Structures are given as structure tokens and as C-alpha cells.
N, C-alpha and C positions, 0 to 999 in steps of 0.2 A: 670674377665670369663663374669660375667653379664654385666658390661660395654660393654665389647666387642664385644656380643649379640646384646644390645641395638644402637649401632653404624652400627651394620651390617645392622641392621632393617632400621635404620633412613635414611643412604647409598640410601637403596634399594627407602624407599618412597620416596627419593630427585629426584633419576633417574626417577621413574614412573611420578612423578607430572612436572619434566620436559619435560619427554617425550607428556605427554597431550597439554605441553604450545604448543611446536611446531608444534603440530599435529591440536591444533585449532589457530592459526593462521598462517600457510600456506596460498598462495596466492589458489586463486577458480577459475583460470584461465576463463574458458569458462563458469562454473558451475553459475548456479541463485540463488542456497539458500546457507547459509552456515551451515555447520555438526559440533554444537558441542556437549560436553558432560556435559551431568547433571546430578551427581552423577554416576550409575551404567547403564545408557541409551544414546544412542547418537541419539540428536535430531538436528534436521534441522530446520532451523528460517529465516522469512523470512525478509522482508526490510520495518524496521521501519522512519526510517529517515536517513540522509546522512551527513557522517563530510565532511565540506566544510569550508574555511575561506571566501568563496562567501555570499552576503549577498543574500541571495536565498531560497525562500518557495515556493513547490509546493501545490496548491489548490485543493481537489479532493471533488467532489459529486457523490453518489452511488444513481442511480437510479432503483427502484422496484416499488411502489406504486404512482400513479398520475404522471399528466406531466403537470397540468394546469401553473407552474412556470418557468417550460422551459427556455419560448421562453425569460421573463424577467429577468432570471439567463443571457441567453444569451447576452442581450444587454447590461446589467451591466460588464458584462467581458468586451464587444469591448469599452462602455467609458469610463472602464482604462486602455484600451488595457493589460488585464491581460490572460495569459494561463490559462488552468486548465484541469484536466482531469474524466471525466467521466464515472465510472464501472457501464455498463449497465446488466440488468437481464434481459436471452433474451426472458420470457413473455411479461415481460416490452416492449420489441423493436415490438412483433408483437404486439403489442396493440396500443401501439403509434409510429408506423413508422414514420408519416410525424415530429416527435418531435425527432427520434432516429438520420433521414436523414439530418435533421437542424443543430444538434450538430457536425455532421460529415463536414457539405457545411459551417458552418462556420470557422472550422479549427481545435475544439477541441480534442484533443486527447479521444480515446474509449478505455476502456478495459472492459475485465467481468467481472462481479460478479457470476456467476453461471450460471444456466436456468430455477430454480425454487426458487430459496434461500432457498435452505433446510442446516439444519445444515451438512454439508459435511465428520464431522468427522464418524458421525452414518452411512455414507455409504460403502458400501465395493467400493475396489480399479478401479471395472468395474465399480460401477455407479458412482466415481467420473468422470471416464475418460468420460463416458457416458453424463454427465450434462457440459463438460465444452469443449467438443466436437461439441456437438449439440447448446451449446450458440454462440460459436464462428461461426460455421453455419449459423447461425439467424443472428448476426451481421454483418458478411461480406454482406449477399445475398442483406439483407437493406442497412448498409448504403457504401458498397461496401469497407470498412475496417477493417482486419482481425488482431484483437486483439493481440498484444504483452504483455502485463500487466494482472495479475488477482487480484482481492480483495475475501477474503472469505466471505463468510451471516455470520455474528456476527463475524466476524473476529477469526472464528475458524477453526483450523488446527490441524494437526497431520504430522508425516514424509511419508505417506501415500501417503494424497490431495500435499503436496510440489514434492514427486518425478511424482507424476502426472502432474501437472504444468508444470512442468520441461520438461518432455517427450515429453508437446505441444510444446515446446518451449515459455511458460508465464514464465514473472516474478513477483513472488507474494510480493505486496505491502500491508502491516496495515499502521497505522497513528503513530505519533506519539502528535499530537495534538487534540482532541477530542472535535469539537463543540458543544454537545449534542442538536443540535438546531433541533431534531427526539424530544426532550420530550415538544415543544411549550416555551421554553423560552424565554424570550425577546430578540430583539435586543440587546440591550445594555447588556445585560446578553454573547448572544452568541460572543458579541465582546469585550468584556473583558477576556472570557475564553481564546478566541483563543489569542490575543495579550500581555497577561500575560504570558502563555505558551511558545509561537510561538521564536525559535531562531534559525541561520543559519541550513537551510539544514531540516528542519521541515517540514512533511507531514501532511495537514491539512484535518479533516474529518467532509463534510458535505451532506448535501441531498436534493434533487433535488425540495423536494415537499413538504420540512418541514416548520410549519405553519410563521415561523418570517424569511424566508430566504429571503426573497424580500428586506425588511426593513433593515438586517444586515450585506448584502451581501457588500451593496456603502460605508457603515460604516466602516466595514472589510478592506475594501480594501484602502479605505482611511488612516486610521490610520499605514495600515502595508508601504502603500506609504511614509509615512510621520518618519518611523524608520527607510527607506531608504532600506529594501529589495523590491527585483526583485521579480514578484506574475508567477509561470511558471509552468510548467506539469510535472507529473512526470517523465516521459519519459526523459524530458530534464534537471531536478533534478540529477537522480543517472546516475550510471556509467556504463559501459555497458562491461568492459572489465576492467584484473588489479585490482581488487578489493577483499576485503573479508570483512566480515558482524561479526561483536562483540556477540557475545551472548547475549548481550541486542536488537539486529538488527539492528545496525549502520553501515551501509556500509560505506565503508574504502578506499580509493584510494593507491594502494602502487605501 
């Protein structure tokens, strides 16, 4: 009798696990983020990287403080015929409209990085929406580009933020390779960090005004090129339909 009870419990548990696996792996269609179970909680996940057989990576620059290196970054990217995505904070665009317009006019992709760079998890849903809507309007007014991508300040997010971004037709993007350039580390260390961790579908995080970015970027791009990678923008790397996202944030085509 005890064996039968245990067997019954095992079957019930197996059934529940199977149903959860089906739910987690289901296609997202037009959804922009994945919903996966963590314990008893349903948690949404943004895109950290992309599963692809192509030798492609995306490089991105967050812009929140300072702009004196922006033109140099653009020149280096152009020299290497590399695409890139710039995630701009609203107040940065207001402080440096010429640089913001230069990014757009040079053909680089622009995403929003919020309006005031707060930890948006600490905001109400209404405040989160105001942050994003304000930044979108500011960016579009200055550059003529309406952002379709969003990167949360500090990489901090919750369900409320991802749902709010999704409601505004924004795809939330994290990163899988962190250059740590903001720490003021040397160009060679930045290059080593990126090239040792990069793989097909990686999204690389850099900052537009980090101390050694102008010295590091040419080395990084040259090394990535020698490794056979195409350097593109986030929008050209990710899938825009018929995809799913794993609990690790890897976007996969279905």
C-alpha cells in the first residue's frame, strides 16, 4: 500500500514537471520576453545572448555620462565597417544633442537606457512607464529615431519593468560579455575580457565614455575580425519573430 502511494505521488510530480517544461519551452510568437518558472514564481527574462550558428556578435555602448569620446568611437567603428548599438539615457541626449544626432546620422542603432538612469526596480509601474516614454520622446525628438530596444540601468529588472517595456514595443536587452571598461582597466585587459568570453551570438557591453575605450576598441575589433566574427548591432543579431528565450536569457529560433 505504501509503495502504491509513493508511486502515485511520483506520477503526479512527473506530470507537473512535464507540464512546466511544455510551458517554459512554448513559442513566444510576438512576445518580447520569456516567462519561465523559478521555484514558485513566474519570472520574465530579457535577452542576454542569441543562439546562432553564424559567427556574429553585437557590440553595444551605454551612454549616460560624458561624450568627449563618442566621435572617436564612431570613427573607429566606421574604419572597421562595424555596426553597433548605442543605448542612450534621456538626460544624456538633452546634454549632448549633437553627439546623439551624430550617432543616428552615422547609421548606428539607438536604444533607450531610461530617462534618468535610476534603478527602475525601485520605481512603481507608472514611474517605470514615465521613464521609458519620456526617454523615447527625447531620443526621437533629437535624433529622429524611435527606439525599439531598451537596456535597464545597472541591468536591474523585474516583471513589472519588462511588462512595461513590452507594452511600449521595446525589446529588453541585457548582455553576455561585460567589458568592465567603466572600471578604468587597461585596453589590453578590456580586450582580453571580451575576446576570451565571446562566442556566436554574444552581446558585448561597453560604455561610450570609459577611460580607455578609444585605446581598447581598435584592438577589440581587430581581434574579433581575426577570429572570424561579423560585428553587428543588437537589432541585426536578435530574432524578431518565431523565437523562445531560455531561463538563462538565450534567445533561440524556433
